[in-house]
N, C-alpha and C positions, 0 to 999 in steps of 0.2 A: 477758386473761380471755375476750374475745369470740372470739379465735382458738381457745382451748381448747374453748369451747362448740361452735364450728363443727366442730372435730376430733371431739368426742364424737358430734355429730349425724351426721357422715359415717360413722363406724364403726358406729353403731347402725343406720343405714340399711342398711349391708351385712349386718348380722346379720338384719334383718327380711326383706330380699329374697333372701338367700342367693346373691348374685351373679347374680340372675335376668337381668341384662342380657346375660350371656354365653350364647350359644346352646349347647344340649347340656350344660348344667351337670349333673354327676353326682358320685357318691361316688368319691373317689380313694384313701381310706385311713383307717385308724383307728390311734391310738397311745395308750399309757397308761404311767404310771410310778407305782409305789407306794413311798413312803418311810416308814421307821420307825426310831427310835433303838434299838429292841429288836434290830435286825439290824445295828446300828452299834456303839455303846459299851455296849449292853444296859442303858440307864438310861432310865426313863420320865420325861422332863422337857423343858421348853422346846419346841423344834421337834420335837414328839413323833411326829407321823404326818401323812401327806397322801396323797391320791390325785388324779391328774389324768387325764382322759380327753379325747382330742381327735378330732374328726371333720373330715376334709378334703374340700372339694368344689371342683370346677372343671370345665373342659371337657376337659382332658387333662393328663398329666404326661410331660414329655419328658426328665426327668433333671436339670432345673434349673428354678429359679423363673421364672415368666413376667415379662415386662418391664412388664406392665400392672397398675396399682394396682387391686385388687378382683377380679382374674381368678381368684385362688386364695384361698379363705376357709377358715380353721380355726375351727370351733365348739368352744369349750373349756368343760368343766365341771371344777371343782376343789373339793375339801374338805380342810380342814386343822385339826389340833388343836395349839394352842400352849398350853402348860401351865406352872403353877408347879412347883417341885420336888416338892411333896407335894400330890397331887390329892385325897387323903382329908381332910387337915387343912392347908390352905394357911396359910403364915405371912403376917401382915399386911405384912411388908416385901418380899414377893416380888411378881413381876409378876402381873397379872390373867390369868385364863383367857380364851383367845380361841378360839371356835369359828367358823370362817370357811367360808362357802359362796360360790362365785363362778360366774357364767356370763358368757360373752363371745364376741366374734368378733374374729379377727385376720386380716389379709391379709398374704400373703408374696409379695414381688416382688423384682426385681433390676434394678439400673441399672448397666450395664457389668459389671464383675466384683464389684461390691459387692452383697451380699445384705442385704435389709432386711425388717423386719416391723413392723407397726403394728396395735395392737388396743385395744379397750375392754372391760373386765370390770366387771360390777356385783358388788361384794364385800359380802355380807351377813354381819354379825357380831352377837354377843350371844346371849342365851338363845333368841331367835326361831329360830335355826338348829337347835336340839335336838342339836347336836354333842356336848355334854356327856353327854346321855342315851345317845347311841349309844356313846360311849366307855365309859360305865359298864356297858352291856350287854356290850360286848366284853371288858372286864375281868372280868366275871362268868363268861364262857365260859372264859377262860384263868386263872381263879382268882387274879386280881390284886386290888390294893386298890380299894375303891369310889371313885367320883368324886363328891365332895361340894363343889361350887363355887358353890352357891346364894349369891347376894350377893357373889361374888368373880369376876365376869365383867365384861368390857367391856360397855358399854351397847348396846342394840339400835341399829343404824345400817346404812345402805347407803352405800358409798363407790364412786362411779364412778372407775375406775383406768385410766389410759392408759399403755401401754408401747410404747416404740420401741426397736428394736435394729438395728444395722448392723454387718456383719462381712465379711471377705474371706479366702478360703482361699489358702494358698501351699503348694507342694510342698516337702518336706524332702529328697527323694531316696528312691528305693525306694518303699515303701508308706507313708511318713510324710507327714503333712500338719499344718499349723498354721493356726489360724483366730483371729486377734485380733478383738475385738469391743468395741463400746461400747453401753451401754444407758441409757435415760432412762425414769424412771417417776414418775408423779404420781397421788396418790389415797390409798389405804389406807396406803401407804408412799411417800414422795417421796424419790427418790435418783438419783444418777448413778453408773454403774459402768463400769469398764474391765477387760478380762481377755483370756484366750486359752484355746483348747482345742487339744490335740495328740492325733492319732490315729496309731497304727501298726497297719496291717491294713486289711481291706476294709470295716469298719463305716462305713455312711453313703454308700458309693459309689453315686452316682446316686439317692440318697434325699433326702427332705426331713426334716431333723432339727429338732426342737423343743426348747426349753429349759425345764426345770423351774424355777419361780420360787424355791423354797426352796434347793435344792442347786446349781443351775446345771448339773446334768447334762443331757446331750442324750439324747433318745429319738426313735424313728422314728415319723414321722407318715404318710409315704408310702414304701412299700417301693421300693428301687432294684434294683441288680444282684444283691444278696445272694450274693456270693462266699463259699463255705464256708470255715470256719477260725476261728481265734482272733484277736481284735483287742484292743489295749490302748488305753485312753483316759485322758488326764490333763488337768487344767486348773486354773485359778485366777483369781480376780478380787478387786478391792478396790472398795468403794463408799463414797461420801460420802452420808450419810443426813441430809436436811434436816428430815424429819418422819416420825413413825410413829404412826398412830392406835392401833396395838396397844400402845404404851407410854405413852399419854397418861394417866398416873396420878400423883396427888400422891405424892411420895417416891421415884419412879422416874426416874432421870436417864438418858435414852437416850444411847448412844455415837454420835458422828457419823461414825465410821469402822468398817467391817466388812470382814472378809476371809473368803474361801472357798477351800479347796483340795480337789480331788477326783481320784479315780482309779477306774477300773472295767475290767472284762473283758467282752467280748461274744463269745459262741460262736454261730456260724451253722452250723446243720445243713442238710440237704437241704430239709426242709419245716418247720423250726422254728428259733427263735432264743431265746437266754437271755442276759440281761444282769444283772450285779450291780455296783453301785458304792458307794463310801463317800465321804462329804464331811465335812471338818472345817469347822465354823462357829465363827467367833470370837464373843466376848461381844457381846451386843446392848445391855446397859445396865450402868451403873457398878457396881452391887452384885452382878452375876452373877459368881460366883467363878471360873468357867473356861468354856472353849468346850465343844463337844460334837461327837460323830461320829454322823452319820445315815447309815444304810444305805438302799439303793434296789434295787428289783427290777423287771424287765420281762420278760414272756414273750410270744412271738409264735408261733402255730401256724397253718400253712396247711392247710386242709382240701380 
């Protein structure tokens, strides 16, 4: 427990200082990814929608992660809507609504050929986030059902969440690459995950790629070589889940194993890029009748 407190304090210090110990600290890039099941299986339920925005700061980007812990910092903002099947009239047997907002800092570094990241996010959940009200307004714009989850949300709380990932990339021949990885997370959800990502094409060449926590899809944080053309991305992972504050509800039995399988296409133009991906998410609790498919979009335009 003392080591966990020390780890949290270290990463929080990085968030406050912005890597100020490094001379010439500057902005190196922005990245974002939007996910929604409406552009996946077209059903408004469970892992319904999310948006992550990342800002990267450091002294320079040479095409690979620095070997110094704290030299490259990602500031991450994330919002997510996790819903019961029916947000207008939730069933008592369904999972509670989760509106989650998180802010955090992650450092990305490299030891030998092994790429690593370590970060701390403060995850705010419950009615205090007003995410349910935002979703209700969005549903009004798109003439969808109203969101009525008063009394059917997880309680207000803040969960410090630590995430560590380590991975290594291997060439497959030609333009193919595979990157197996492991991930450990403790906080809002406590789990251990192992998986791999496979890329065919120039996507991610010389870039810093970041991982979306819901789908596992990779998105660009710092632009690299940007070779024009079409790339194909595939991946998958399995996780052992020790605890989930999102499913800590009487009558809901969380599954201790989860799986994700994902695929996407990335088109790089001369001054713009477009990515679409889809991820299958397996059931998260025993009474969940089936898995779901969540779509994801990312657009990058250079001015």
